[in-house]
C-alpha positions, 0 to 999 in steps of 0.5 A: 500500500502506498502510505504517502498517497493514502495519507493524502487521500485520508487528509483530503477526506478529513478536510471535506468532512470537516467543511460539510460538518461546519456547514451542517451546523451553521444555522445561518447557512441552512436558513440561507438554503431554505430562503434560496429555495423559497425565492426560486420557487416563488419566481417559477410559480410566477412564470419566471426562470432561474439563470445560473452562471460561473467560471471554470468548475463553477461553470460546470456547477451551473450546468449541473444545477440547470440540468436538474431543474429542467430534467429532474432531481429526486422524482419524475415531474414537469420540467422547471425553467432553469438555464445555464449561461455557460453552454452556448459557445457561439454566444460566449465566443461572440460576446468575448470577441466583440465586447470582452470576457467580462461581458459574457454573462451580463449581456446574456442577462440583459437579453434573456432575463426578465423582471421576476427571474432569479440569477444564481451567481457562482464564484468561490472568491466572490470577485469574478469580474464577469459575475459581478457585471452580470449581478449589476445588470440583473439588479438593474433589471428587477432580477433577484440575485442569489450568490454561492461563494466562499467564507469571505464572499468578496464583492459579491456578498454585499450585492446579493439578495441572499448569499450562501457562504461556504465556511472554507477558503479552499476553492475545491472544498467550496465547490463541493459544498456548493453542489451539496447546497444546490441539490438541497435547493433543487430538492426544496424547489421540487417539494414546493412545486410538486407536493403530491409527487414529493409526498409519494417519493418520500413515502417510498423511502419510509 
């Protein structure tokens, strides 16, 4: 057995568990998840949609979350209006080429967003320029802003309607908890929007 590499694996698992435990014991963190789920469900009921964006691993998270809204998370139900702003290469490269990378999300928000929508801004540092520009445009257009970020939250923290701070400064660990939180948020939205289906799903596990 390769003791050095096993030690590295053990250490990383320990750090991951510690951050998850810290999040699970943080009442403000859990309340933020509940509040985010309620805000998105209210928007969807009113005919709005959820828009998701991030860079790098957070772009993958945006697509992951949007996929679960449109397809499903826990049970079969009607699709929910979720859209990742990270997937259309023609749009991303056109905006990046014509205006600059800082505008790749803000122009999509301006073109696709409508008052009453929700923009979920994902940035572990809270300081990604293109996310902050998109937040500014969203707020100017009557779109609620949800932030998923790290312990400090950077400039994003004060620009959100609700900001979820993962209790860590490590990018990989923050991203891991973002996905856990996103699954909870999607589950809360499913439960709120499809109570009968949710009840049958929960009964099947009791």
